VOMITOR-323144 format. One record per residue (C-alpha): residue in three letters; y, x, z negated. Coordinates in steps of 0.001 Angstrom, whole numbers, padded with zeros to 6 digits, always signed. Each point is the difference from the previous one (the first is absolute). Layout:
N
ALAYXZ
...
//
This chain:
459
MET-039209+059233+068532
LYS+001938-002864-001643
GLN-002801-000629-002475
LYS-000075+003661-001033
LEU+003787-000020-000509
ALA-000330-003252-001958
GLU-002552+001616-002312
GLU+002370+002917-000545
LYS+002808-002416-000935
ASN-002413-001776-002345
ALA-000951+003312-001656
VAL+003680+000840-000560
GLY+000424-003449-001534
ASP-002920+000663-002355
GLY+001742+003182-001122
ASN+003204-001875-000705
ILE-001946-002590-001991
VAL-001380+002804-002180
SER+003573+001344-000377
GLU+001185-003540-000795
ASN+002364+000023+002980
TYR-000880-003583+000804
GLY+002928-000616+002348
LEU-000977+002956+002193
ALA-003660-001013-000218
GLU+000870-003509+001221
GLN+001791+001492+003016
ASN-002943+002328+000739
TYR-002470-002888-000086
SER+002307-002118+002184
ASP+000063+002818+002557
ALA-003796+000167-000133
ILE-000279-003784+000519
ASP+002332+000174+003002
LEU-002346+002577+001524
TRP-003213-001759-001014
PRO+000722-003685-000816
SER-003650-001029-000338
ASN-000809+002380-002880
ALA-000601-001973-003210
LEU+000227+003128-002176
PHE+003595+000645+001046
TYR+000984-003556-000930
GLY-001773+000403-003334
ASN+001849+003252-000670
ARG+003375-001446+000939
CYS-000823-002989-002146
LYS-000466+002362-002948
SER+003321+001812+000653
CYS+001870-003308+000315
PHE-001616-001189-003216
MET+001173+003129-001828
LEU+003529-000561+001367
GLY-000009-003555-001372
GLU+000007-001516+003497
TYR-002778-002394-000859
LYS+000614-002407+002856
ARG-000500+002765+002584
ALA-002963+001287-001982
LEU-001597-003443+000177
GLU+000564-000191+003764
ASP-001600+003439+000497
SER-002977-000924-002196
LYS-000581-003057+002200
ASN+000240+002142+003140
ALA-002481+002472-001477
VAL-002680-002634-000718
ALA+000673-001744+003326
ILE-000871+003248+001814
ASP-002789+000990-002377
GLY-001636-002754-002033
ASN-001476+002667-002270
SER+003344+001617-000948
LYS-000320+000564-003741
MET+003613+001151-000309
GLY+001219-002991+001996
TYR-001720-002533-002281
GLU+000955+001807-003193
TYR+003705+000080+000826
MET-000154-003499+001401
ALA-001297-001177-003394
ARG+002695+001919-001866
CYS+002786-001288+002242
CYS-001241-003574-000247
LEU+000110+000288-003793
ILE+003532+001378+000195
PHE+001145-002954+002106
GLY-001901-002565-002078
ASP-002583-000845+002665
TYR-002960-000208-002363
ASP-002359-001664+002502
GLY+000771+002721+002553
ALA-000607+002651-002660
GLU-003359-001532-000898
ARG-001108-000037+003643
ALA+001028+003640+000462
ILE-001786+001092-003195
THR-003151-001906+000985
SER-000006+001455+003542
SER+000540+003543-001248
SER-002700-000190-002669
ARG-002456-001523+002511
ILE+000636+002793+002508
ASN-000140+002862-002462
HIS-002658-001448-002346
HIS+001821+001329-003065
GLU+000679-003118-002065
ASN+001157+001926-003104
GLU+002686+001770+001998
TYR+001862-003308+000469
GLU-000528-001539-003430
TYR+003471+001131-001086
LEU+001654-001742+002969
LYS-002080-003133-000596
ASP+001027-000155-003668
LEU+003613+000733+000871
ARG+000021-002805+002565
LYS-001307-002508-002558
MET+002540+001022-002634
LEU+002926-000089+002415
GLU-001002-003399+001333
ASN-000161-001281-003566
TYR+003464+001395-000762
ALA+001321-001559+003203
GLN-001303-003456-000897
ARG+001349+000152-003549
SER+003428+001180+001132
ILE+000197-002724+002666
ASP-000914-002654-002583
CYS+002865+001199-002211
PHE+002368+000045+002961
TYR-000666-003638+000916
LEU+000548-000936-003648
LYS+003348+001845+000300
LYS-001078+002481-002653
TYR+001507+002823+002012
PHE+000183+002570-002782
ASP-003678-000541-000836
ALA-000842+000341+003684
VAL+001848+003339+000142
LEU-001908+001275-003049
ILE-003316-000795+001691
ALA+001176+001687+003215
ASN+000890+003105-002012
GLU-003531+000097-001425
ALA-001379-000170+003544
LEU+002293+002841+001081
LYS-001457+002158-002761
MET-003378-000502+001694
LEU+001400+000605+003509
PRO+003530+001522-000022
GLU+000093-000071+003830
SER-000340-003797+000119
VAL+002615-001362+002385
ALA-001183-003554-000672
PHE+000882+000126-003692
LYS+003320+001763+000659
LEU+000975-002767+002408
PHE-001230-002585-002480
LYS+002242+001507-002669
ALA+002914-000168+002431
LYS-000756-003693+000506
CYS+000074-000567-003773
PHE+003219+001957-000497
PHE+001585-001955+002844
ASN-000788-003275-001762
ILE+001284+001420-003283
GLY+003090+001375+001741
ASP-000532+003538-001327
VAL+002046+002081+002450
LYS-000587+003256-001869
GLU-003794-000212+000288
LEU+000187-001053+003647
LYS+002051+003081+000776
LYS-002693+002205-001566
LEU-002676-001581+002186
GLU+001986+000634+003193
SER-001077+003633-000129
ALA-003497-000562-001393
HIS-002637+002357+001412
GLY-002068-001353+002872
VAL+001999-003181+000665
PRO+000328-000519+003796
GLN+003460+000056+001579
ALA+000025-003723+000748
ASP-000806-000781-003641
ARG+002650+002442-001219
SER+002608-001802+002083
TYR-001289-003348-001271
ILE+000327+001112-003633
LYS+003564+001184+000705
ALA+000733-003414+001497
THR-001276-001728-003157
ARG+002230+002225-002122
PHE+003107-000870+002008
TYR-001032-003654-000088
CYS-000157+000207-003804
GLU+003443+001614-000026
GLY+001370-002860+002093
ASP+000697+002121+003103
LEU-001707-002139+002636
VAL+001506+001870+002946
GLU-001519+003299-001143
ALA-003280-001755-000833
LEU-000211-001390+003536
SER+000722+003467+001393
TYR-002980+001518-001821
LEU-002245-002887+000986
ASP+000867+000715+003641
GLN-000840+003648-000652
ALA-003368-000976-001505
LEU-000820-002081+003080
THR+000943+002983+002169
PHE-002623+002064-001801
ASP-002562-002810+000113
LEU+000478-003018+002262
ASN-002749-001839-001884
HIS+001476+000534-003460
ASP-000337-003610-001140
LYS+001788+000409-003337
SER+003130+001267+001729
PHE-000133-002731+002625
TYR-000223-002822-002551
MET+002637+001488-002295
LYS+002378+000495+002922
GLU-000468-003633+000951
GLN+000665-001130-003584
ILE+003061+002195-000530
SER+001520-000960+003349
ARG-000299-003676-000893
ILE+001454+000473-003496
HIS+002816+002205+001264
ALA+000991-002590+002611
LYS+000047-002789-002624
LYS+002147+002128-002319
MET+002520+000811+002764
ASN+000208-003654+001064
GLY+000440-001012-003634
ASP+002870+002463-000370
ASP+001633-001459+003110
MET-000264-003519-001440
PHE+001456+001187-003313
ALA+002932+001661+001791
ALA+000586-003289+001857
ARG-000025-001817-003392
LYS-003107-001939+001003
PHE-001571+000619-003382
ARG-002845-002539+000159
GLN-001231+001448+003314
ALA+000285+003491-001498
ILE-002157-001082-002966
GLU-002664-001366+002365
LEU-000131+003267+001971
TYR-000160+002183-003127
THR-002770-002255-001335
GLU-001963+000346+003240
ALA+000385+003781-000209
LEU-001350-000087-003568
ASP-002970-002220+000871
GLY-003417+001586-000252
ASP-001610+002429-002414
MET+002623+002735+000285
PRO-000181+003022-002290
LYS+002789+000351-002532
ASN+002316+002532+001558
SER+003684+000740+000461
PHE+000253-002148+003117
VAL-001407-003019-001830
CYS+002645+000692-002640
VAL+002688-000037+002717
LEU-001319-003289+001392
GLN-000076-001641-003424
TYR+003553+001107-000755
SER+001184-001213+003422
ARG-001555-003403-000626
ALA+001517-000079-003502
LYS+003478+000555+001481
ALA-000521-002872+002436
GLN-001333-002251-002796
SER+003048+000716-002145
LYS+002326-000908+002882
ILE-001326-003572+000057
GLY-000115-000338-003782
ASN-003754+000499-000450
PHE+000598+002249-002995
TYR-003447-000520-001548
ASN-001716+001130+003213
ALA+002436+002899+000345
ILE-000850+001139-003546
GLN-003722-000140+000800
ASP+000451+002133+003121
CYS+002190+002513-001833
THR-002580+000254-002779
SER-002769+000597+002559
ALA+002103+002673+001710
LEU+000681+001699-003341
GLY-003732-000078-000730
ILE-000442+002311+002988
TRP+003133+002095-000450
GLN+001469-000320-003486
ASP+003073+002095+000891
ASN+001109-002415+002719
VAL+003619-000404-001127
ASP+000832-002662+002601
ALA-002855-002257-001099
LEU+000892+000487-003669
LEU+003660-000859+000595
LEU-000843-003077+002069
ARG-002426-001228-002664
ALA+002665+000460-002679
LYS+002472-002095+002010
CYS-002585-002737+000604
HIS-000823-000167-003719
GLU+003723-000273-000694
TYR+000367-002900+002455
LEU-002845-001783-001830
ASP+001552+000697-003431
ASN-002955+002211-000912
PHE+002371+002178-002009
ARG-002646+002031-001812
GLU-001812+000961+003229
ALA+003252+000711+001842
MET+001253+002237-002801
LEU-003272+001952-000096
ASP+000226+000674+003742
TYR+003638+001092-000203
GLU-000818+002271-002936
THR-002902+001500+001945
LEU+002343+000729+002906
LEU+002417+001764-002325
GLN-002810+001985-001628
LYS-001258+001134+003392
GLY+003491+001290+000799
ALA-000166-002028+003200
VAL+003773-000551+000071
ILE+001168+003205-001624
ASN+001734+001162+003198
ASN+001837-003290+000447
LEU+002498-000406-002858
GLN+001055-003518+000998
GLN-003575-001253+000156
PHE-000829+001814-003236
GLU+002887-001732-001798
MET-000990-003341+001526
MET-003588+000305-001223
THR+001074+001207-003440
SER+002260-003050-000246
LYS-002828-002275+001152
VAL-002376+001397-002613
ARG+002655-000504-002688
ASN+000758-003568+001128
LEU-003647-000915+000396
ASN-000714+001345-003451
VAL+002717-002305-001368
LEU-001459-002966+001892
LEU-003467+000842-001237
ASN+001259+000133-003587
HIS+001701-003356+000507
GLU-003295-001431+001242
LYS-001825+001355-003064
ALA+002761-001291-002281
GLU-000305-003522+001397
LYS-003747+000078-000683
GLN+000559+001124-003598
LYS+002576-002761-000404
CYS-002521-002603+001227
TYR-002621+001303-002449
GLY+002640-000159-002725
ASP+000777-003617+000856
GLU-003695-000863-000358
LYS-000129+001598-003434
TYR+003239-001726-001040
MET-001351-003417+001048
ALA-003090+000737-002097
ASN+002252+000780-003009
GLN-001130+003642+000109
PHE+003533+001283-000496
ARG-000769+003593-000955
ALA-002185+000465+003092
ALA+002723-001628+002125
LEU+002572+002329-001587
ILE-001928+003092+001140
LEU-000405-001333+003541
TYR+003703-000888+000306
GLY+000773+003485-001285
ASP-002167+001498+002748
ALA+001837-002100+002579
ILE+003387+001230-001332
THR-001158+003618+000176
LEU-000947-000449+003669
TRP+003134-002004+000894
PRO+002688+000539-002627
GLN+002725-001726+002048
ASN-001769-003376+000067
VAL+001837-002139-002554
SER-002632-002755+000016
PHE-002545+002319-001652
TYR+002370+000573-002953
LYS+000490-003764-000381
ASP-003767-000468-000200
ARG-000325+002755-002590
ILE+002888-001493-002027
GLU-002004-003235-000299
CYS-002977+001961-001308
TYR+002133+001858-002565
ILE+001449-003309-001222
LYS-003502-001515-000279
LEU-001041+003049-002019
LYS+003266-000205-002061
ASP+000984+003522+001021
TYR+003657-000965+000345
LYS+001443+003525+000083
ALA-002171+000888+003020
ALA+000967-003312+001593
ILE+003701+000857-000494
GLU-000487+003411+001705
ASP-001631-001663+003018
CYS+002766-002628+000109
GLN+002583+002783+000111
THR-001839+001689+002876
ALA-000410-003311+001830
VAL+003705-000865-000121
LYS+000878+003488+001244
LEU-002235-000615+003027
ASP+001255-003581+000476
ASN+002958-001164-002113
THR+000060-003429+001629
PHE-003133-001299-001699
PHE+001425-001669-003138
LYS-003393-000828-001513
ASP-000357+003683-000884
TYR+003267-000187-001962
ASP-001283-003098-001811
ARG-003202+001821-000936
MET+001907+003047-001157
ILE+002356-002122-002132
ASN-002911-001932-001555
CYS-001948+003171-000761
CYS+003073+001630-001588
LEU+000538-003080-002177
ILE-003667-000028-001069
ILE+000136+003599-001216
GLY+003497-000502-001490
ASP+001772+002358+002363
ILE+003486-001554-000095
PHE+001696+002782+001938
GLY-002772-000143+002642
THR+000510-003744+000272
GLU+003728+000409+000503
ARG-000486+002689+002664
ALA-002525-002166+001859
ILE+002413-002983-000069
GLN+002857+002192+001210
LYS-002084+001402+002925
CYS-001099-003492+000942
VAL+003651-001131+000131
GLU+000959+003075+002063
ALA-002811-000731+002441
GLY+001599-003359+000616
//
């Protein structure tokens, strides 16, 4: 009686398969199996409905049940081979194809699956080689080629997720969370990797727990949970040390959290910035700059890291680098809502620009001195002129250029520079002497008298 009812349920399931109502068909076949659990055909049929629904893991389990009950189950071996290919079990696929072809004696019928297995295995090996060389984008391209051959492949979808995790591509990870055919445990795992990349370790741990609820033997989730828990604890302890002003201990804990081959993600960025703050507190500005630069390499819009790096450059008198960072902050509009900070940074950029020009001016002055010592007065004149342009308030540059003008017998130009020099510093009487001498040389009596009068007035 039960067997007859089971056959009726199976027949209804067959009708739903034809109508493409695979969910209903799966329920019909499940009812049939409950009534007649030793019927290999029912498992084969449910395997097919699960396969069509994208529930490949259940399909694989049913295919194994089918061949366990009936070693000659053609449907069981065929779907076992297909599911093994989907999950990247190429040895299992080969065994299933071989068993099926031996039972049914139709070698040509399985040539397509044989060829597909070889191609997929080749793609898998090539993509793995690229992955270990950290050529993640190349690995993804190869995986995409494999997915053109077998769009249902869960193995290559998960492999892509692994690559995107190492790249830190949150957008692509989010797409893969809803990829067709990916088991629930793997979906939760991919979500965990996305939150890990975003720096939300608490949410990542939550999804890893969810993955382990779906599959207690989900090794990837277990190992990632272990890693994240360790890193999270180090980060929290480091923050506690920082708050207690124990900066060296904080640096050690942040360094321990960063140890290992971690993918570049937002949390790594947070750790690097945290360590940079601690380094700056003990005066390790070079190390702080390195950490800030690494953090900005992951997240270029990290305003905190950019501001800290600017300050560290300023402490080290790296005026050019500091100014560039402050200008970048202003360009990003990072302080637009804080008028006081905006004015402070604008002032810093202006002051640093002045300091940078002073630095350049001093260099031009040194080059000018070299030319002057080599009796190359015209070349020295140009270099002193450059220095004056960059730092027009520096009286010493005018004095150097006056000497060049006198050597070149350009007394009128020398007089003009003497006049500027005494305006900047009227206590340096040598400039008056030069001006008087130059006026006498060119026969400027009135100029000579004025220069003498100013010299007397200056004391």
